[in-house]
N, C-alpha and C positions, 0 to 999 in steps of 0.2 A: 482537439487531440485531449481526450481524455484516459489519466493516467491515474492507478489505484498504488494506492502505498499504504502502509504498514502504520495504524496506530505507533506503533512503537517506536518506529526511524521519526515522527511526527513530533514525541514526546523530547527526542532524544535528539533534533535536528540534525542525522546521518545526513549522507550523498545522496540514498536513492528521494528521500523528499525535498529534500537544498532542490536539486536538479531536478523535480518532477514541480516543484514549486514556479520554476524558471521557464521548463519544458511548455508545459501544460499550458492548453489552455485552463482545463479545471480539474480539479486531483479531487480523488477521489476515495476518503476514508472510513472506517469503523466507529461511529462516538457512542459511547454506551451515555449517553441522554441529548437531550435538546440543545443546538450550539445556533451563531446566527444573530443576526442583527432583530430579528422577528420573534426570538425567541425565549424571551428572561423570563414571561411569568413560567412558562413550561422548565425553565434550567431551574428555576426556586425550588419549583415542589419534586421535582429529583432531586437536586441536592438531600431534600430533607430526607427523602425516601432512602439515599445513595449518599451517604455523606463523603468517600472517597471522588462522586465525582464532582463535587465543589472542587476538592482538593486539585481534582487533571485541572479545572475549566485554568486554574488561575495557574497551572505551569505550563496550561498553551495561550497565557496572557497577548503574550510576542506576535499571534499568530492570529489576535482579533481582527486587525483588517483585511485578514487573506479572506477571512470568510466572511468580511462586510462585503466585500469587490466582488464575492461570486467566484473565488478561485477555488479555497477550500468546500469542499461540500460530504455531506454524511447518504451520499445518496447518487446513483446513478438514473434519470427517468424518473424519482420516485422511489428507485427500491431500496431500502433503509438496506445499507450492509450490514448492520447488528442484527437486525429483523433475519437475515441470512444468516447472522454467524447461528442463532437460537433454532432455527431450520437445519443447520448442519450437525446441531449439540442431537437433535432427536432423530438425524437419520444413523448417527453414532451408536443410540442407543438401541432400537430394531434392526440393524443392517448388521448380517452372521459374519458380512465379509468386514466389518472393523472391530470385533469381536475382540483383539487383543490392547488398542483402543482405550475400551470402554473402563480401564483402571487408569487413566490418566485423569479423567474427566472431573469434575467437579463435582461436590453434593448440593453445589447453591442451584443447579442447572434448574429443579423444577420452580423456582420461584424466579420469578425476572427477576424484580429489585435487589435482590442479594447476587444472582448471577452480574449485573450490570456493575453495584459495586465490587464484586472481584475482577472486574473488566478492571476496572476503573483505580483498582489496586495495584492492579499488577503492573499497568502502565508507569503507574508514580515510581516503583521503586525501581522498574526498569527491568522485571522479569525476568526473560519466561515463565512462565508458567505453562506447562504444555496444553494442562486442562485449556487456558485461555488463549494462548498462539494458537493451538491448529485449527479451531472453529474461526477465529478471525480471518488468520489468513486465509484457509479454506475458502470464506464468503466474501470475501475481495475480489480472488481468482472467479469465482463461482458469480459474481454478480457483472465481472469486467467480460469473462467472456458470451455473457449474455447480453450484453452493450460493445461488443465492439472496442472496447475499450484497452487498454495497454497498463501492463501492473510493473513496479519497481520495485528490485531486488538488491540488499544487498551481496557483494562477492561470496562465492559459498566456502562457510567454514566447515555449519558441521557434518555428519553424518547422513543427515535427511537433506540439507540443501544439497549435499552432491550427488547424493541422490536422484533427487530430483534434474540435476542440472543432464543425469544421462535419458532421462525423458525427453529435452529439447528436438527442437528439430529445425532444419532449415534457418542454421545462426549465422548470423552475420555478426559486422562487427564495425562500427565509428567512435572517435573519437568526439569531442565537443567538452567547448570549456562552458562552464557554470562556476555558483557560488555554491564552496561548500558551509561557508560561514558567511553569515547576515542577516538584517533586522527585515520585519516583515516591508517596509517604504521601501529599501534599499530593493527588495526583488519586485515590486510594485513600478519602481522609477524604472530598473533595468526591463523589463515587459514590457514599457510604453517603447523605453529609447530604441529596442531590437522588436518593435511587432511585425517591420516587412518582411523578414529574415524567420523568425518564429512561425509566420502564420503558412510560409512555403514550407517552412519543415513539420512544423506538424501536419498539414494538405502532406507533406509524404509519410507518416508514421502513421497516421489515419488511416491512410489505402493500405496500409502494410498488415494494422490493427484488422481490419474488416475481409483479412486476403483477399488482395488484390494486387496488382505488381507496382510497385514503387521505384519506378526506373532515373526518378530524378532524385533517390533519395542522398545519396550521397554527395551529390553537386550541393543541396540543399542545403548537407550538414558542413559542408567547406563553407559556405556563402555565409551561414551563420554564423561560422570559425570566427570568418575573417571581418563579418560586422563585430563580431566580439573586441575583438585587437582593437580596429581603425574607434571604435567610440570608446576604450577603454578610460580615458580623462570623463567624459561624460559619464560612464558606468559608477566610478570613483568621485564622486565629485559634490566634496561637504564632507567623505567618508569618514574625518576625524571625529564627525561630532555624531555619530549612529552611537544606539544602545551595543552594539553589538559589532565588533573588527569585524569589517566586511573581507573574505578570503575568496577568491578564485582560483579555482584546479581545471587541469585538463581531466577527462574524465575517458576510461575506454567503456562503448555498453554493447555488450553480445545480446544483439538482436534473438529473439527463436521463437518458433509457438510451443506450448505446454499443454497437454491435456485441464482443462477441466477443474480433474481430480486429482491433481499433483500433488497438493498439500499431504495428501491423505494417502495416498499410494507410497511418498515418499514416507511419511512418517510410520506408516505399517514397517517398509525396508529398514529407518532404523531402528525402530524397537525390536525386529528381530534379530538382530544382533544382542539382544537381552535374553534371548531362547525362549519366546516368549511362546506358543501355542497360538495360532489362530482359530481355534477352535473353543478358550480361554473367552470365560464370560459368561451374560446373560444375557438374551433379550427381553429388555424389561414391559412389554407385555407379546407374549408371541403368536397371537390369534389375532394381532396388527401386520397385512399385509406390506410385503417388502418391495415397494410403486417402481417401476422400470425408472429412471433419474433420467430427463431430457435432456440434462443439462450439460450429464458427465459425456455426454457426445460430443463434446464443444471443444474447442482450443482458444487460447488467447495468447497475445505476444507478451511476451516477456520480459522486460527491459532489465540486465542484469549489471550493474557495475562498480568501478574499480579505477580507483581515485589511483593517477598516475603522479602529481608532483602541485605542488599549491604557491601559490602568490600571496599578496597581501598589502592592503595600501594602509 
């Protein structure tokens, strides 16, 4: 069961990222450069071209073992999310439907290195610059819609997030205990301790993400929750020596399907509150035909998380 996560949530270690790192078999995110155990040479080259990427790698150092173990990935079946973000940018530039969004996009989009540097810089400062956030978020959704992955989201607060929730259909809710704060070794340890109930839960979530019936989901969630409590002593074993204090929490996860272009739709709805007309903006090259985007006909399973309460050791 793969879950897509915003790199913003990964950088700040927010609940959607922390929960996904425990629950998912693999976590897919967007990375503005090469990562992982076999990318050292390419990473050095990227850092020379995009200095902010070097600083981002340092800020993500806590997650290095998760990359090495294959828990974190920059792609789904070889489809890089950062490449999809660049494709989303090109789509915004030529598709008349997205004309109001063009004024929010960055000037660096014509130069890939400059754009990747802008992405890394925005992640570091905690952004989000809409010119970076919108294409990145849309790209993760599109990749996950194509590969039947779920996408973890935070509880809606902004106008765009609330507009997006209005697009959700077939919602249902489960409550799970997860780590909302922990280091990489603690997460990997918990994945081992809870492997059996996690595998059952992942199977049910994967069925749901593939638009199949998941009649055993509620029971799988309950079994996992009981296992978390029953193995609490093992899960927190020697936690006093962790780099980060281990904190667990119950999270409410509202699950439902969103269209693959939910981010672009909700962004248009939000920008409409600013009084911008949809006809504003210019097409980058009016001679380029706007082809039908088959991904837009797909939907993906969104997991919207709300923290209910915390405990710690």
